[in-house]
TORFIDO-864882 format. One record per residue (C-alpha): y, x, z. Coordinates in pm, whole numbers, plus 50000, padded with zeros to 5 digits. Each point is the difference from the previous one (the first is absolute). Example, Ala and Ser with C-alpha at 12.3 -4.5 7.8 and 13.67 -1.06 7.14 Angstrom:
2
+-------+-------+-------+
|     Y |     X |     Z |
+-------+-------+-------+
| 49550 | 51230 | 50780 |
| 50344 | 50137 | 49934 |
+-------+-------+-------+
//
This chain:
150
+-------+-------+-------+
|     Y |     X |     Z |
+-------+-------+-------+
| 84048 | 11196 | 12310 |
| 50279 | 49930 | 49735 |
| 50131 | 50248 | 49826 |
| 50304 | 50156 | 50032 |
| 50197 | 49887 | 49662 |
| 49899 | 49589 | 50121 |
| 50151 | 50066 | 50318 |
| 50318 | 50140 | 49863 |
| 50038 | 49680 | 49794 |
| 49871 | 49732 | 50263 |
| 50156 | 49919 | 50299 |
| 49702 | 49829 | 50088 |
| 49599 | 49916 | 49931 |
| 49858 | 49668 | 50020 |
| 49630 | 49957 | 50060 |
| 49864 | 49778 | 49815 |
| 49738 | 49853 | 50183 |
| 50248 | 49785 | 50191 |
| 50027 | 49776 | 49706 |
| 49664 | 49932 | 50043 |
| 49863 | 49656 | 50082 |
| 49647 | 49905 | 50063 |
| 49886 | 49671 | 49800 |
| 50027 | 49677 | 50112 |
| 49694 | 49812 | 50059 |
| 49898 | 49662 | 49889 |
| 50159 | 49800 | 50299 |
| 50309 | 50176 | 49976 |
| 50027 | 49948 | 49652 |
| 49899 | 49629 | 49968 |
| 50006 | 49812 | 50336 |
| 50244 | 50136 | 50245 |
| 50305 | 49979 | 49765 |
| 49898 | 49621 | 49917 |
| 49964 | 49943 | 50374 |
| 50361 | 50183 | 50051 |
| 50109 | 49776 | 49739 |
| 49844 | 49670 | 50123 |
| 50115 | 50112 | 50356 |
| 50342 | 50035 | 49915 |
| 50025 | 49663 | 49817 |
| 49850 | 49847 | 50284 |
| 50251 | 50103 | 50286 |
| 50258 | 49918 | 49750 |
| 49879 | 49645 | 49969 |
| 49954 | 49982 | 50386 |
| 50360 | 50110 | 50055 |
| 50131 | 49735 | 49783 |
| 49762 | 49722 | 50150 |
| 50031 | 50082 | 50352 |
| 50369 | 49838 | 50039 |
| 49887 | 49675 | 49787 |
| 49673 | 49974 | 50178 |
| 50160 | 50024 | 50371 |
| 50264 | 49738 | 49884 |
| 49742 | 49770 | 49896 |
| 49751 | 50023 | 50312 |
| 50318 | 49920 | 50222 |
| 50102 | 49701 | 49760 |
| 49646 | 49859 | 49951 |
| 49861 | 50084 | 50317 |
| 50271 | 50001 | 50249 |
| 50165 | 50244 | 50252 |
| 49705 | 50130 | 50134 |
| 49821 | 50128 | 49731 |
| 50319 | 50138 | 49857 |
| 50058 | 50220 | 50331 |
| 49684 | 50046 | 50044 |
| 49920 | 50137 | 49643 |
| 50341 | 50208 | 50034 |
| 49907 | 50157 | 50305 |
| 49636 | 50097 | 49877 |
| 50165 | 50150 | 49703 |
| 50226 | 50235 | 50205 |
| 49717 | 50078 | 50220 |
| 49824 | 50089 | 49676 |
| 50294 | 50211 | 49889 |
| 50051 | 50215 | 50306 |
| 49608 | 50080 | 50023 |
| 50003 | 50122 | 49674 |
| 50324 | 50197 | 50034 |
| 49829 | 50159 | 50311 |
| 49692 | 50055 | 49836 |
| 50105 | 50147 | 49688 |
| 50240 | 50219 | 50203 |
| 50329 | 49863 | 49911 |
| 50132 | 49938 | 50318 |
| 50163 | 50321 | 50073 |
| 50260 | 49874 | 49740 |
| 50136 | 49716 | 50221 |
| 49985 | 50216 | 50317 |
| 50356 | 50051 | 50182 |
| 50157 | 49702 | 49816 |
| 50270 | 49901 | 50243 |
| 50158 | 49676 | 49896 |
| 50340 | 49967 | 50154 |
| 50097 | 49646 | 50137 |
| 50284 | 49947 | 49723 |
| 49670 | 50006 | 49742 |
| 49807 | 49770 | 50205 |
| 50274 | 49769 | 50075 |
| 50047 | 50022 | 49613 |
| 49666 | 49808 | 49925 |
| 50071 | 49658 | 50180 |
| 50382 | 50036 | 49863 |
| 49837 | 50031 | 49661 |
| 49733 | 49704 | 50100 |
| 50292 | 49768 | 50066 |
| 50204 | 50119 | 49676 |
| 49685 | 49915 | 49789 |
| 49969 | 49644 | 50204 |
| 50354 | 49934 | 49925 |
| 49970 | 50070 | 49619 |
| 49710 | 49772 | 49967 |
| 50162 | 49750 | 50212 |
| 50310 | 50012 | 49763 |
| 49731 | 49959 | 49673 |
| 49898 | 49701 | 50175 |
| 50249 | 49788 | 50167 |
| 50307 | 50110 | 49802 |
| 49863 | 49983 | 49679 |
| 50314 | 49896 | 49834 |
| 50240 | 50245 | 50161 |
| 49745 | 50294 | 49980 |
| 50053 | 50098 | 49644 |
| 50413 | 49989 | 50025 |
| 49930 | 50184 | 50329 |
| 49783 | 50275 | 49824 |
| 50241 | 50039 | 49721 |
| 50255 | 50072 | 50213 |
| 49852 | 50208 | 50226 |
| 49903 | 50198 | 49662 |
| 50352 | 49986 | 49881 |
| 50112 | 50148 | 50322 |
| 49718 | 50313 | 49976 |
| 50067 | 50074 | 49686 |
| 50400 | 50019 | 50012 |
| 49916 | 50240 | 50294 |
| 49790 | 50204 | 49793 |
| 50239 | 49978 | 49749 |
| 50293 | 50132 | 50228 |
| 49776 | 50283 | 50161 |
| 49889 | 50169 | 49666 |
| 50398 | 50002 | 49895 |
| 50073 | 50137 | 50316 |
| 49749 | 50258 | 50007 |
| 50081 | 50077 | 49615 |
| 50356 | 50096 | 50106 |
| 49913 | 50216 | 50326 |
| 49736 | 50198 | 49772 |
+-------+-------+-------+
//
């Protein structure tokens, strides 16, 4: 039982046993840290190599290998998410028709950009500079307009 004068000066009392931890064994000290480090670097390497390898497979071996590899990797990712319990994070994600329609529209925009690079070689740079200058001018105008408002 703490003394009466201790209770008057302290608002709480800490139990030092809560800060004591057990001593880590050999496996935890030496092996697990190394395995976590190697696993982290391996996962990062795979994340960067995946799109490159997937495109290489498509170019070198054709569309059938590309789409087969892509479908297999999607199935593997879905199985891993279900197995690890991350499936709940994607439940009840109602995708609207606007977002669904935006996918082919964005694909057409990217296709137009690439075709512009290929077929309009001479005109691409002046058109891009014109678009950038119009965008830059609009941003400056919006900044001045918002500065007058505020």
